[in-house]
C-alpha positions in Angstrom: -57.5 49.4 -26.4 -60.2 46.9 -25.3 -60.1 46.2 -21.6 -61.4 42.7 -20.6 -64.6 42.5 -18.6 -65.4 46.2 -19.3 -67.4 47.9 -21.9 -69.0 51.3 -22.8 -72.8 51.2 -23.1 -75.1 53.3 -25.3 -75.4 55.9 -22.6 -71.7 56.7 -23.0 -70.7 55.3 -19.6 -68.2 52.6 -18.9 -69.0 49.6 -16.7 -67.0 46.8 -15.0 -68.8 43.5 -15.7 -67.1 40.5 -14.0 -68.1 37.0 -14.8 -70.1 34.8 -12.3 -66.8 33.1 -11.4 -65.2 36.5 -10.7 -68.2 37.6 -8.6 -67.8 34.5 -6.4 -64.3 35.7 -5.7 -65.6 39.1 -4.5 -65.3 41.1 -7.7 -68.7 42.9 -8.0 -70.1 44.7 -11.1 -69.4 48.4 -10.9 -70.2 51.6 -12.9 -67.1 53.6 -13.7 -68.7 56.8 -14.9 -68.5 58.7 -18.2 -66.1 57.2 -20.7 -62.8 59.0 -20.2 -59.1 58.2 -19.4 -60.0 58.0 -15.7 -62.7 55.5 -16.3 -60.4 53.4 -18.5 -57.7 53.5 -15.9 -60.2 52.4 -13.2 -61.2 49.4 -15.4 -57.6 48.5 -16.0 -56.9 48.5 -12.3 -59.8 46.2 -11.7 -58.6 43.9 -14.4 -55.1 43.8 -13.0 -56.4 43.1 -9.6 -58.4 40.1 -11.0 -55.4 38.8 -12.8 -53.3 39.0 -9.6 -56.0 37.1 -7.7 -56.3 34.5 -10.4 -52.6 33.8 -10.3 -52.4 33.8 -6.5 -50.4 37.0 -6.3 -50.9 40.1 -4.1 -53.3 42.7 -5.4 -51.0 45.5 -6.8 -53.7 48.1 -6.2 -54.9 47.1 -2.8 -54.7 50.0 -0.4 -52.9 49.5 2.9 -55.1 48.1 5.7 -56.4 50.8 8.0 -54.9 51.0 11.5 -56.7 49.1 14.2 -57.6 45.5 14.4 -61.3 46.0 13.6 -60.7 48.4 10.7 -58.2 45.9 9.3 -60.7 43.1 9.4 -63.4 45.2 7.7 -61.0 46.2 4.9 -60.3 42.6 3.9 -61.8 41.2 0.7 -63.7 37.9 0.9 -65.8 36.0 -1.6 -69.5 36.7 -1.3 -71.3 34.7 1.3 -68.1 33.1 2.6 -67.4 32.7 6.3 -65.1 35.8 6.2 -67.7 37.9 4.3 -70.4 37.0 6.9 -68.1 38.1 9.7 -67.5 41.5 8.0 -71.3 41.9 7.7 -71.7 41.2 11.4 -68.9 43.7 12.3 -70.8 46.5 10.5 -74.0 45.9 12.6 -75.1 47.7 15.7 -75.0 44.4 17.6 -71.2 44.3 17.1 -70.9 47.8 18.4 -72.8 47.0 21.5 -70.1 44.6 22.6 -67.5 46.1 24.9 -64.3 47.2 23.2 -62.1 44.9 25.2 -64.4 41.9 24.5 -64.2 42.5 20.8 -60.4 43.1 20.6 -59.1 40.8 23.4 -61.6 37.9 23.4 -63.4 37.6 20.1 -61.0 38.8 17.4 -58.0 36.8 18.5 -60.1 33.6 18.3 -61.6 34.7 15.0 -58.1 35.1 13.6 -57.6 31.3 13.7 -60.9 30.8 11.9 -60.2 33.5 9.3 -56.8 32.2 8.4 -58.1 28.7 7.9 -61.6 29.0 6.6 -62.2 32.7 5.8 -62.8 32.2 2.1 -64.8 29.0 2.5 -68.5 28.5 1.9 -69.8 27.6 5.4 -72.2 25.0 4.0 -69.3 22.9 2.9 -68.0 22.4 6.4 -68.6 19.0 8.0 -68.1 17.4 11.4 -65.0 15.4 10.4 -63.3 18.5 9.0 -63.9 20.6 12.1 -63.0 17.7 14.4 -59.6 17.2 12.7 -59.1 21.0 12.8 -59.8 21.2 16.5 -57.4 18.4 17.2 -54.7 20.3 15.2 -55.4 23.5 17.2 -55.1 21.6 20.4 -51.8 20.0 19.4 -50.2 23.2 18.1 -51.6 25.9 20.5 -53.1 24.1 23.5 -56.5 23.2 25.0 -57.2 26.8 25.9 -56.9 28.1 22.4 -58.8 25.2 20.8 -61.7 25.7 23.3 -62.0 29.4 22.6 -61.8 29.0 18.8 -64.5 26.4 18.7 -66.6 28.6 21.1 -66.2 31.5 18.7 -67.0 29.3 15.7 -70.3 28.3 17.3 -71.2 31.9 18.1 -70.4 32.9 14.5 -72.4 30.0 13.1 -75.5 31.5 14.8 -74.7 34.9 13.1 -74.3 33.2 9.7 -77.7 31.5 10.2 -79.2 34.9 11.0 -77.7 36.3 7.9 -79.1 33.5 5.7 -75.5 32.5 4.8 -75.3 29.2 6.6 -78.1 26.6 6.3 -78.8 23.8 8.8 -77.3 22.8 12.1 -73.8 23.7 13.1 -71.5 20.7 12.4 -69.2 21.6 15.3 -72.0 20.6 17.7 -70.8 17.1 17.3 -67.5 18.0 18.9 -66.9 17.8 22.6 -65.4 21.2 23.2 -63.8 20.6 26.6 -62.4 23.6 28.4 -59.0 23.6 30.2 -59.2 23.4 34.0 -60.2 26.7 35.5 -57.7 28.7 37.6 -58.0 28.0 41.3 -55.1 30.1 42.8 -55.9 32.6 45.6 -54.0 35.1 47.7 -54.0 35.7 51.5 -54.3 39.2 52.9 -50.9 39.0 54.5 -49.3 38.1 51.1 -51.0 41.1 49.4 -49.7 43.4 52.2 -46.2 42.2 51.6 -46.5 42.9 47.8 -47.8 46.4 48.5 -45.0 47.2 50.9 -42.5 45.8 48.5 -43.8 48.1 45.8 -43.6 51.1 48.1 -40.0 50.3 49.0 -39.2 50.0 45.3 -40.7 53.5 44.8 -43.5 52.1 42.6 -46.4 53.8 44.3 -48.7 53.6 41.3 -48.3 49.8 41.3 -48.8 49.6 45.0 -52.1 51.5 44.8 -53.1 49.4 41.8 -52.5 46.1 43.8 -54.3 47.4 46.9 -57.3 48.6 44.7 -57.6 45.2 42.9 -57.6 43.4 46.3 -60.2 45.7 47.9 -62.6 46.3 45.1 -62.4 42.8 43.4 -62.3 44.6 40.1 -60.4 43.0 37.2 -56.9 44.5 36.8 -58.2 46.0 33.5 -61.0 47.8 35.4 -58.5 49.4 37.8 -55.9 50.4 35.2 -58.6 52.2 33.1 -60.0 54.2 36.0 -60.4 57.9 35.4 -60.6 60.8 37.9 -64.3 60.9 37.5 -64.7 57.4 38.9 -63.2 58.5 42.2 -65.8 59.5 44.8 -65.8 60.4 48.5 -69.0 59.3 50.3 -70.3 59.0 53.8 -71.4 61.5 56.3 -67.9 63.0 56.6 -66.7 62.1 53.1 -64.2 59.7 54.7 -65.1 56.7 52.5 -63.6 56.2 49.1 -65.2 54.3 46.3 -64.6 53.8 42.6 -67.9 54.3 40.9 -68.3 52.6 37.5 -72.1 52.6 37.4 -72.3 55.0 34.5 -69.9 53.4 32.0 -69.6 50.0 33.6 -66.8 47.5 33.6 -64.3 47.6 30.8 -65.0 44.0 29.6 -68.8 43.6 30.1 -70.1 47.2 30.4 -72.0 46.1 33.6 -72.2 48.8 36.3 -69.9 48.3 39.3 -68.9 49.9 42.6 -65.5 49.3 44.3 -64.8 50.1 47.9 -61.4 50.8 49.5 -60.2 50.0 53.0 -58.9 52.7 55.3 -55.4 51.5 54.7 -55.8 51.6 50.9 -57.4 55.1 51.3 -54.3 56.4 53.0 -52.1 54.9 50.3 -54.3 56.4 47.6 -54.1 59.8 49.3 -50.3 59.6 49.3 -50.3 58.7 45.6 -52.7 61.5 44.7 -50.3 64.0 46.3 -47.8 63.1 43.7 -50.2 63.8 40.8 -51.0 67.2 39.3 -54.5 68.5 39.3 -56.6 66.2 37.1 -59.6 66.7 34.9 -62.5 64.3 35.2 -61.4 62.4 32.1 -57.8 62.1 33.2 -56.4 58.6 33.8 -56.2 57.9 37.6 -53.2 55.5 37.4 -51.3 56.5 34.2 -47.7 55.8 33.3 -45.1 58.6 33.4 -46.1 59.5 29.9 -49.7 60.0 30.9 -50.7 56.9 29.0 -52.8 54.2 30.5 -50.7 51.0 30.9 -51.5 48.2 28.6 -52.6 45.0 30.3 -49.4 43.3 29.2 -47.4 46.1 30.8 -49.3 45.8 34.1 -48.8 42.1 34.0 -45.1 42.4 33.5 -44.8 45.0 36.3 -46.6 42.7 38.7 -44.6 39.7 37.6 -41.3 41.5 38.4 -42.6 42.6 41.8 -44.0 39.2 42.6 -40.7 37.5 41.8 -38.9 39.8 44.1 -41.2 38.8 47.0 -42.4 35.3 46.1 -39.8 33.8 43.7 -41.2 31.5 41.0 -44.8 32.0 42.4 -47.2 31.4 39.4 -50.1 33.4 40.9 -51.3 36.4 39.0 -52.8 39.8 39.8 -56.2 38.7 38.5 -56.3 35.8 41.1 -57.0 38.5 43.8 -60.6 38.8 42.4 -61.1 35.1 43.1 -59.6 35.5 46.6 -62.1 38.0 47.5 -65.0 35.8 46.5 -63.6 32.9 48.6 -63.4 35.3 51.6 -66.9 36.6 51.1 -68.5 33.2 50.8 -66.5 31.9 53.8 -68.0 34.8 55.8 -71.5 34.0 54.8 -72.2 36.5 52.0 -75.1 35.7 49.6 -74.5 35.1 45.9 -76.6 38.2 45.3 -74.2 40.4 47.3 -71.1 38.9 45.8 -72.5 39.1 42.3 -73.3 42.7 42.9 -69.9 43.6 44.1 -68.2 41.7 41.3 -70.6 43.1 38.7 -71.4 39.6 37.3 -74.1 37.0 37.7 -73.2 34.2 39.9 -76.8 32.8 40.1 -78.4 30.7 37.5 -80.3 33.4 35.7 -78.2 36.3 34.5 -81.3 38.2 33.5 -83.1 37.8 36.8 -79.9 38.4 38.8 -79.4 41.7 37.0 -83.0 42.7 37.4 -83.5 42.0 41.0 -80.0 42.8 42.2 -79.0 46.2 40.8 -75.7 47.7 41.8 -76.0 49.5 45.1 -73.5 50.7 47.7 -75.2 49.0 50.7 -75.0 45.6 49.0 -71.3 46.1 48.3 -70.7 47.1 51.9 -72.4 43.8 53.1 -70.0 41.8 50.9 -67.1 43.7 52.4 -68.2 42.9 56.0 -68.6 39.2 55.0 -65.1 39.3 53.5 -63.7 40.4 56.9 -65.4 37.6 58.7 -64.2 35.1 56.1 -60.7 36.4 56.3 -60.6 35.9 60.1 -62.0 32.4 59.6 -59.4 31.5 57.1 -56.6 32.9 59.2 -57.8 31.0 62.3 -58.3 27.8 60.2 -61.9 27.4 61.2 
């Protein structure tokens, strides 16, 4: 039986030879090996997959997508040199692997999903300003300003990738769009309010949550950096070993990978000691604040836990756990801390030049301590209203 788009050559081997139209749809030429029942079956499967594609039906021979968001994206089939195909090429590069895991899976890929679903199989050179402008307006109407802003931001980043891959030609048409961001969060916490939250968690016998809140407040780490702490990050320093720090200089913050050091107050140190007494002996790679199942809590689980606690202390209060990071910055600046010290403590670049800031202000414990001292001064100033 003759199989369309497949033939046996003089060397006795069967080949799959799709037309130029089929190749644009992602069906590439392929050798199928020595002529045999297995080679003919492979050619028939390819033909049936093409027929399903041509009729707009699911591929009957498509393997289930691998587990994991990144693996699933790489397993998709896109037309050659399409927007989706270029994204897959980028995901297979070392540059993609250099991005922090949380950045890829919580920041980039959720925004990419909107682009993929709408334009994944499109030739990027067919995109125009009026098309993208209408699309952004639709995103804003259906999903809000925050989603629309992030999606266009991701589009612009991907356009640079497509330019580098020689897939897109010319200027990014989205540059004609005013991609306004939603108003930034401004909410802050006072020390007394955080103390009330911690005490409430202790009364509710949620010691892990109490230590987590106290640690976020003292260290100014993001909640994600606290929940993913391991035993190896806990260090006792000082002449008597009476100071506790969370040292993430080796593997860095979860989101950015930048080195960071977090310090704990004496009050939080006592709370941590009480918590550690309830934990069995830990290996260096053991999670420091795991759930009862020894699994690190997902950010959604930690958010839900905090929301329940907050509602029991401050009903209907919209503030979030992550707002404590901002609160510490306000205290430090009110106490006279320099941008260098605050940037070092927070493991980010508050100054104008990220490169120079990182070069001339490496993470060091002395700088973090100065920011802590400034926070205490600022806390007293805010409390006294001066």
